[in-house]
N, C-alpha and C positions, 0 to 999 in steps of 0.2 A: 440747561446744560449745551454751549454751542455745539456747532455742528464739527468744530476743528479736535476738541476737549469728547466728544461722543466716538470721531475716527481714532485719536490716542487711547482710546477707552476698548476699541475693537480689536485695534493692533495688540494691544498688551495681550489679549485675550486669543488672539489669534499665533502670537510667536510659539507659545508651550505646544499650542496644538500642533502646529506644524512640526515641532521641533519632536513631538511623540509620532506622529506620522511617519517621519522619515528614520525614528531608530527604529520601529517598527519593520520598514520597507528594508534595511539594512541587515535586521538580523528575524528573519523570519520564523523561527522556532521560538523567539522570547514569546510572543502571546500567548500559543498552545502548553508552553513552559506554566506561563503563571495559573491558566485556565486548570491543567493539571493539579498544580500546589493546591486552590482553591478547592477543588473535587476532593482531591485524597483528604485534606485537613475537614472538610464539613463532613465526609462520610464516617470518618474516625471519629471526631465529637458527637455524629449522630448514635454511631454505633461500633463499640471498640473493636467489635469480632473484626471489622474489615481490615483494620488494623496488624491482625492477626500474621505473622509470617507463615502457615498454611495456606488464608485467603489470597495472600498475594503472591506466592507461589503459584497457584492454582488460576489466578489472573493471567499473571505473563505464561504458563501455559498454554490458555484458551488465547489468546492476543498471537501467537507465534504465526500463524496459520495465515490470517488477514494480515501481520507485518508482513510476512513474506510476498506477499500476491501484491501489495502495496507499496514496495521497491519499484517493482518493475510498472505500476501503475503511475508513479512518481516521475520516473524519466517520461513518458512519453507524456503527461501532464505538463511538464516543465518545456516542451515542445509544440506548447499549447494543441495539444490531441489530447483523445480521450479512448482508454479502451473496454469496451464492453463486456470482451471474451473471456477476461482472467483467470473467472472461475469455471468456465468450459476446457482452458486448455490445460488446469491444474486437473480436473478433474479427467482430461483425455488422457495425459498423461501416463496417473497414477495407474488406469485401468490396464493401458499397453503393456505397463512395467506387471503388471497382475498377470495378465494375458498369458504372454512369453514367459514368464518365470515358471507359472503351474502347467503351459500346454507345451512347454520345449524345455523343460528343468536346465533355464539359462543361468550362468551364476551370477549372482550378484550383483558385481562387477559392472559386468556386461551390461544387465539389467538398466543400473543405473544410469550408464552412458545412453542406452538407448531411448530411454525414459529425458532425457535430457537434449537429445536429435530432437525430438516429437514435438518437446517446448518450443526450439529455436525455429525448427519447422514452419510452427505457427505463428509465431512470429515475427518469422519473415514471409511467410504466404500477407500476414497483414499489412507489413512493412512495401511490401513490392505493391499492395493494391492502394493505399495511400500515396504512394511517390511516384510510380509509370505511372496508371491510369488515373492518378489525381481525384481518387474518388474522397470526400472527406472522411476521416477518421472515424465517427457516429455512425455515419452508414456503415463501412467497412465492417466494424467490429458487432456491429448489429448482427449483420449477414452472417458474420462467419461464428458466433456466440451459436445461431442454429446448427450450424455446419458439425462445428464441434461438438455440440450437444446430440447430434445426430448419430455421429460418429462413436460415439461413448458408449452410445445405448446399441448401435450393431455392434461393436466388438463386443460388451460384455452381455447381452442380453438381458440386460436391464437388471444383472443379478451382481451380488457383492461379492469378493476375493478376501474371505477372512486371514488375517496376516499369518496366520502360522502354517496356510499352504503356499508363502514365499518363503524367498531366502532371507537370512535373519537379518541381513544387510539393510533392507526394505524398511524393517519396524524397528532398527536399531535407534531412529530419531526421536520414540517414542519411550528411551530408556530415561530411569530418571536417577538424579546424583544429587547429594546433598553440600552445600555451604553454607555451616552453618546452622541458622535455623530454618533456612530453606531449601525444597525442594524443587530440582529447574530440570527439564529433559535435553537430550542430546540436541533436538529440534530448537529448543530457545537460544543455545549457542551456536550453534549453525545460520541463523536468521541473523544473530549479532553481527556474525566474521561477515556474513553478507552485507549487513549495514554500513562496515566499517568499509568493506572493500569496493562497494560502490560511493560511498561517499568521500571517499578519498580521491576515487576517478572525477568525480565532477567539480572537486574543490582545487585537485593537484596537478592535473591532466590539461592537454590540449582540447582531450576529446571532452572534456566537461565543459570548458569553457565554450566551445561551439555547441552544445548543446542548449545552454544559456542564452547563447546571443542568439540562433536557430525561434527559439522560444518567444524573444525578447521582439525580435524584428526581423524576420527570414528575407527580407531585402535589403536592410542595411548589412545583414549574414553575407547576403548574395554580393555584394559589392563588394566588400571586404576580402573576398576570396575565398569563403569558406562553401563548401560542395552540401549546401542545405541538403536535396533529397538522399546523398550519402548519408549524413546525420541522423536523418530522421528514421534511416531503414535500420542503421546500426542500431537504432535506440527500441526499435522493435524488436531484433534479433535479442538481442541484453537480456531485455523485456521478458522474451520468451522461457528463456533460459531459467531466471527469477521463479518462471511460474512451475518450472517442471521442480525446480529446488524446494516450492511450495507444496508440489504433489508429494514430494518422498518426504515432507515434514507433517503431512495429511495422514499418511499412510502409519507415521508410527502414533500421531495422535490417536485418530480413529481404529488405530489397531488395523485396517481393513483398506479396501481399496473396493469406494462404492459410488454407482451415478450420482449418488444424493449429497456427496459429502462437502462439498460448501459451494450449492446450487445460487446463492446470492452473495457470493465472493465480488461481483463487479460493485454494488454497490457499498459494499460494505467495506472495498479498499478505494473508493471515491468517497467514502466520508471519511476515513484516515486522512487520507490525503488531503482535502481541502482544511478538515480541522485541524491537520498541524499545518497552516499558512501557507503549501504551495499553493500559486496563483491559478484561476483555471484558464485564465488568457498569456499562460507560460512566460519562462523570464524570470522565476522569482520564485524560490519555495529551497527544499532538498530535504533529503533522506531523514534528518535528523528530527527536522519537524513531524516529517509522518511514522514517524518512531514514536513520538509524544503522541500523535493523533489518535495512533490505536491504540496505545494504551487508555487516551482519555474514552474512547468508545468503548471498551471493555469494561473500565472503573466506573463509567455511569451504569451500565449493564449491571454490572454485580452489586454495587454500592444501592440502585434501588429494588434488587433483587430482595437483597438483608432487609431494606426497609418494607417488605413487604406489597411493593408495587407492582401493579400486574403491568402481563407484560406488553399489552396495550400503550399504555402509559411510560414504560421504558422507550418503546419505541417512538412515540410522541417526543421524549426529551431526546431521543437523538437527532430526529428532526428537525427540533426549534433549534437544535447547537450548531445544525451544519449551515441553516438558513442564518444563523449570527455569524460564522468564520466566512461565508461570501458576504455579507452585509460589512463585514470588517475588512477584508480585504478589499472591497472599492473604497472604504475610505482611506486605509492604509494607500493606494495606488492615485488616488488626489494628489498628495505629496509630490509626485513627479511632473 
């Protein structure tokens, strides 16, 4: 084979590869959607119980809290940051709500408002340290992870508070209702609404455009007149609010406010975001892929559990999937 023929063959193979890379780059949710379909089909064939409405309903209910945390994590990763304190903020918010409602007899709506303020304040602290002092997000949130965890233990005395000791509004997210054969909770609906709101903000507002611009190239965004630090700070504040909403959903799900509610929420939320196609380098991705990623993680866990696979190997499978998602992201980025 001549050199020219070999080059022509190489180019013929390269063109469809580049086309696939560009397709996945412009539609970040496409690859996780394909992965989810494969996982669901495989587990349903292996064990028909996986496709039962009861199993799928339980899967969605179990996904709700991580999906709520992953919304805020998505926003931060889109700006090329990372938040290791997501679970700690949610726990702190839930325990503050539990404490003021039991100790002071505060009305439920006011308790929720205070819980939201706690989440916003925690997010604002992270954002201020990142933007005003120019500390790396990893270091900032690693430090505040310990701070928020310590505050949670001090406030609660390392004790859980049952939901029946709090206003009914706090445990309302755990109430179930039926849609046909499916049983869902109010918390699932709240999380889906949150995804719609944040998804619209990212896709249809100037703020969303600025978030992507800052994550893609902060220097270019600055030269274009975008106030980079203000955008990053706003992202951390909005993320803090989503963590507070996750705390509300967590109380309904666990039927209690507990210091051990979701201690590994940071890792699980990052896993959902990465598997969902959002790039760790910022500027590419979205909440649709994150929601799919959260469902993928829970589907993999539930499916392997129904198959009788040990917990260690279920964790191994999730780790392998994360590495695959990061490798896929690197491959997709080469199309640029």
